[in-house]
Every structure is written in C-alpha cells, then in structure tokens.
C-alpha positions, 0 to 999 in steps of 0.5 A: 617889634621895631627893627632899626636898620644899620646905617653906612656912609658912602663916600665916592672918591674920584680916581680918574687916571689911577690904575687900581686893581682888585688886590688894591681894595684891601689896602685901601680899606686898611688905609682908610681905617688906619686914618679914622683911627689917627683922626680919633686920636688926634681929636680925642674927646672932641671926636663927635663922629667916634671915628674909632668905631667906624669900619670899611664895610666894602670897597668897589671900584666902578666906572662913571656909569656904575657910579651914576647908578649909586647916585641915582639910588641915593636920590643925588642923580640930578645933582650929578647930571647938573654938575653939583657933585664931582 
C-alpha cells in the first residue's frame, strides 16, 4: 500500500522590530485564512491554487537561528547564508 504524505507550504515572514506575543498567533492565522478566502473569491474560477481549501496548520514566531534551522532542514540554508533569501 502506497501512503501519500500530506503537503504543507512554509512561509517565512520577516517581523524584525515587531513585538508579537503568543496570543497574536491565533489572530495571524485567522487573518491569513481570511485573506486566502478573499483572494479565492476575487480570482474565482482562475484560482488555480484553490485558495479556499488552504488552512493555517501552525504559526510560530522564531529568532533568526530557529529560522536558519528550518531553512537548513528544507535544503535552503546555503541560499540564506549567501543572502539570496531574505
């Protein structure tokens, strides 16, 4: 039996200088989902990404070292170090 792994999108937002708190995570997730719904409605049948089906799975705030580890796990650390990301 072949098992299909779930797929996720990883989006890294620069929030340098912004004071976000734990309780802000739920609001950010809600705002992102509402934005995706709006774009789906705007694009209509041209929404090839099916944005109405996307859901925020997890929101975490992290420092640069944490994000560097995530990028390393994604195989993008070299680009980050060279300054090609961010």
